[in-house]
C-alpha positions in Angstrom: 324.0 94.0 -85.4 322.9 97.6 -85.7 320.4 98.8 -83.1 318.4 102.0 -82.6 317.7 103.0 -79.0 315.1 105.7 -78.6 315.7 107.5 -75.3 319.2 106.1 -75.2 320.6 109.0 -73.2 318.2 108.3 -70.4 318.9 106.2 -67.3 317.8 102.8 -68.6 318.6 103.6 -72.2 322.2 104.5 -71.5 322.8 101.2 -69.6 321.2 99.3 -72.5 323.5 101.1 -75.0 326.5 100.4 -72.9 325.6 96.7 -72.9 325.0 96.6 -76.7 328.3 98.3 -77.4 330.2 96.0 -75.1 328.8 93.1 -77.2 330.3 94.7 -80.3 327.1 96.0 -81.9 326.6 99.4 -83.6 324.1 101.7 -81.8 322.2 104.8 -82.8 320.6 106.8 -80.1 317.6 109.1 -80.8 317.0 111.4 -77.8 315.8 115.0 -77.4 317.7 115.3 -74.1 314.6 116.6 -72.3 315.2 114.1 -69.5 318.2 112.2 -70.9 321.7 113.6 -70.2 324.8 113.6 -72.3 326.8 112.7 -69.2 325.1 109.3 -69.3 326.6 108.4 -72.7 329.7 110.6 -73.0 331.9 107.6 -72.1 330.5 105.6 -74.9 331.4 107.8 -77.8 335.0 106.7 -77.8 333.9 103.2 -79.0 333.5 104.5 -82.5 330.3 102.5 -82.8 327.9 105.0 -81.4 325.8 107.5 -83.4 323.8 110.1 -81.4 320.9 111.9 -83.1 319.4 114.8 -81.1 315.7 114.9 -82.1 312.1 114.3 -81.2 310.7 110.8 -81.4 307.4 112.3 -82.6 309.2 113.5 -85.8 308.1 110.8 -88.2 310.5 111.6 -91.0 313.5 111.6 -88.6 312.3 108.3 -87.0 312.1 106.7 -90.5 315.6 107.8 -91.3 316.9 106.3 -88.0 315.1 103.0 -88.5 316.0 102.5 -92.1 319.4 100.8 -91.7 319.1 99.1 -88.3 318.3 95.5 -87.5 316.4 96.1 -84.3 314.8 98.8 -82.3 314.5 99.3 -78.5 311.9 102.0 -77.9 312.5 103.5 -74.5 311.7 107.2 -75.2 309.0 108.3 -72.9 308.0 110.7 -70.1 309.6 109.5 -66.9 308.7 109.9 -63.2 305.6 110.7 -61.2 306.5 114.4 -60.8 306.8 115.0 -64.5 303.6 113.1 -65.2 301.8 115.3 -62.7 303.4 118.6 -63.8 303.3 118.1 -67.6 300.4 115.8 -68.4 300.0 117.1 -72.1 303.7 116.4 -72.9 303.5 113.1 -71.1 300.6 111.8 -73.2 301.7 113.2 -76.5 305.3 111.9 -76.1 304.1 108.4 -75.2 301.3 108.0 -77.8 302.6 110.0 -80.8 306.2 108.8 -80.3 305.3 105.1 -80.1 303.0 105.5 -83.2 305.8 107.1 -85.2 308.3 104.3 -84.3 305.8 101.5 -85.0 305.0 103.0 -88.4 308.7 103.2 -89.3 309.4 99.7 -88.1 306.4 98.3 -90.0 307.8 100.0 -93.2 311.0 98.0 -92.9 309.7 95.1 -90.9 312.2 95.8 -88.2 311.9 93.9 -84.9 311.0 96.2 -82.1 310.8 96.0 -78.3 308.6 98.6 -76.5 309.0 99.4 -72.9 305.8 99.8 -71.0 305.2 100.1 -67.3 303.7 98.3 -64.3 301.5 101.5 -64.0 299.2 99.8 -66.6 298.0 97.4 -63.9 296.6 100.4 -62.1 294.7 99.9 -58.8 294.5 96.1 -59.0 294.7 94.5 -55.6 296.1 91.1 -56.7 299.0 89.7 -54.7 301.2 89.5 -57.8 300.6 90.9 -61.3 300.6 88.6 -64.2 300.6 89.7 -67.8 297.0 88.5 -68.5 295.5 90.4 -65.5 292.8 93.1 -66.0 293.9 96.7 -65.7 292.1 98.9 -63.1 292.9 102.4 -64.1 291.5 105.3 -62.2 289.4 108.3 -63.6 290.8 110.9 -66.0 290.3 113.6 -63.3 293.4 112.1 -61.6 296.3 113.1 -63.8 298.5 110.2 -62.8 296.3 107.8 -64.7 296.9 109.6 -68.0 300.4 108.0 -68.0 299.0 104.5 -67.4 296.3 104.9 -70.1 298.8 106.2 -72.6 301.1 103.3 -72.0 298.2 100.9 -72.3 297.3 102.4 -75.6 300.9 101.9 -76.8 300.5 98.2 -75.9 297.2 97.9 -77.8 298.7 99.6 -80.9 301.8 97.5 -80.9 299.9 94.3 -80.6 297.5 95.5 -83.4 300.6 95.8 -85.6 301.5 92.2 -84.7 298.1 90.8 -85.4 297.4 92.8 -88.6 300.8 92.9 -90.4 302.9 90.5 -88.2 305.3 93.2 -87.2 307.8 91.5 -84.9 307.1 93.3 -81.7 307.6 92.5 -78.0 306.3 94.4 -75.0 307.9 94.8 -71.6 306.3 96.1 -68.4 309.1 97.4 -66.2 308.7 97.4 -62.4 310.7 100.1 -60.6 314.0 99.9 -62.3 316.8 101.4 -60.2 320.6 101.9 -60.3 323.5 104.2 -61.0 322.7 107.3 -63.2 319.1 107.5 -62.1 318.2 110.8 -60.6 315.5 111.8 -58.2 314.7 114.8 -60.3 311.3 113.5 -61.4 310.2 111.7 -58.2 312.2 108.4 -58.4 312.1 107.3 -54.8 315.5 105.5 -54.3 317.9 108.1 -55.6 315.8 110.9 -54.0 316.0 109.2 -50.5 319.6 108.3 -50.9 320.6 111.9 -51.8 318.7 113.2 -48.8 320.3 110.7 -46.5 323.8 111.4 -47.7 323.2 115.1 -47.1 321.6 114.4 -43.7 318.4 116.0 -44.8 314.9 114.7 -43.8 313.9 111.7 -45.9 310.5 112.6 -47.4 308.2 109.6 -47.6 304.9 110.3 -49.3 301.7 109.1 -47.7 301.9 106.8 -44.7 304.9 104.9 -46.2 303.2 101.5 -45.9 302.9 101.2 -49.6 305.3 98.5 -50.9 307.3 98.1 -54.1 309.8 95.7 -55.7 313.0 97.3 -57.1 315.0 95.8 -60.0 318.6 96.6 -60.7 319.0 98.3 -64.1 321.7 95.7 -65.0 319.1 92.9 -64.6 316.4 94.9 -66.5 318.8 95.4 -69.4 319.7 91.7 -69.6 315.9 90.8 -69.7 315.2 93.5 -72.3 318.0 92.2 -74.6 317.0 88.6 -74.2 313.4 89.3 -75.2 314.2 91.1 -78.4 316.9 88.6 -79.3 314.5 85.6 -78.9 312.0 85.2 -81.8 309.6 83.1 -79.7 308.7 86.2 -77.7 307.2 88.1 -80.7 303.7 89.4 -80.2 303.8 89.0 -76.4 304.0 91.0 -73.2 306.3 90.4 -70.3 306.9 91.7 -66.8 310.5 92.6 -65.9 311.3 93.3 -62.3 312.2 91.7 -58.9 310.0 89.9 -56.5 311.7 91.2 -53.3 309.1 93.4 -51.7 309.7 96.3 -49.3 307.6 99.1 -47.8 308.7 102.6 -48.4 309.1 103.1 -44.7 311.4 100.1 -44.5 313.3 101.3 -47.6 313.8 104.7 -46.0 315.1 103.2 -42.7 317.4 100.9 -44.6 318.9 103.8 -46.5 319.5 105.7 -43.3 321.2 102.7 -41.8 323.4 101.9 -44.9 324.5 105.5 -45.3 325.2 106.1 -41.6 322.9 109.2 -41.9 321.5 111.3 -39.1 318.4 112.1 -41.1 314.9 111.7 -39.8 312.0 110.2 -41.8 309.3 112.7 -42.5 305.9 111.8 -44.0 304.4 114.1 -46.5 300.7 113.9 -47.6 300.2 113.1 -51.2 298.2 116.3 -51.7 301.1 118.4 -50.4 303.6 116.6 -52.7 301.6 116.3 -55.9 298.5 118.4 -55.6 294.9 117.1 -55.8 295.3 115.0 -59.0 297.0 112.0 -57.5 296.3 108.4 -56.4 298.8 105.7 -55.4 298.8 101.9 -55.3 299.4 100.0 -52.1 301.4 97.1 -53.6 303.0 96.4 -56.9 304.6 92.9 -57.1 305.4 91.2 -60.5 305.0 87.6 -61.5 308.2 86.7 -63.3 307.0 83.1 -64.3 306.4 84.0 -68.0 309.7 85.7 -68.7 311.6 83.0 -66.7 310.0 80.3 -68.8 310.6 82.0 -72.2 314.2 83.4 -71.7 315.3 82.1 -68.3 315.2 85.5 -66.7 316.0 85.7 -63.0 317.1 88.9 -61.3 320.6 88.6 -59.8 320.8 91.8 -57.7 319.2 92.0 -54.2 317.8 95.1 -52.7 321.0 95.5 -50.7 323.1 95.2 -53.9 320.9 97.9 -55.5 321.2 100.3 -52.6 324.9 99.8 -52.3 325.4 100.7 -56.0 323.0 103.7 -55.8 324.7 105.0 -52.6 328.1 104.7 -54.2 327.0 106.5 -57.3 325.3 109.4 -55.5 328.1 109.8 -53.0 330.4 110.2 -56.0 328.1 112.8 -57.5 327.9 114.8 -54.3 331.7 114.7 -54.0 332.0 116.1 -57.6 329.4 118.8 -56.9 331.3 119.8 -53.7 334.6 119.9 -55.5 333.1 122.2 -58.2 331.6 124.5 -55.6 335.0 124.8 -53.9 336.8 125.8 -57.1 337.7 129.5 -56.7 336.4 131.9 -59.4 338.9 133.1 -62.0 
């Protein structure tokens, strides 16, 4: 098979490309490297089955060229992280909406099966115990910039399903819940790598708000397995699925666990949301996925526990810090 992965140099995208190449498939990556990194995919180029295109997913002509000869598309290109969404709301919305529209048009032209990654943010401020795919969205007002990301992703979902209903484009949608693992950085606000890096450097662990908000973290390896299964199964076409893990933890508990597992001397420091993100921010208290639908369709069940995830992230960031230290110690000249 030949696959196109938009955003393939990013955190999740690079792991997906690695998995596809390990299965013997040919892979084309389309990435503008605004948040993706060449270091994520450098080890894959020696396979001889990877093509990397540096370009903008909003470039319709380029997207058509990339889609023309592939048998499936994984559309992951998107703005990532709370901090980027807050700092660059225009780029966030344009990249999400215009990029997805360009990819859908190209896939419709060649009737190419496509999987689009969306986000649990679409559920918004819902207070349900667990989120199921048919639940209502409760998105906040446009004066709070965070909700622009959720609204743009929701529009992606409506547009994709419109293509399914109107022209029967084979499309499947995925709402990802807090995917974590090696190669993820804390640069744009991702909580686990940010806290781990702080702990390993014995810096204060910055927890936003009161820390009682809870999340469920899914290992990127599990997320990739679910993503692949959904595109490879024709019975999933025209449907939306959650992908995540049901093991819930508060951010306070997460921070304390990271301190313990790293042997850190760090203290935990609470930072008000306003101080961290400015006035245009709201957060959700809980975000727990129902995985019943994806389990029934493709047998998905996450294998990694939170402890597994943290062990992998700690090992990855510890290695990064050692490399950074070694580079700093190299004498000039």
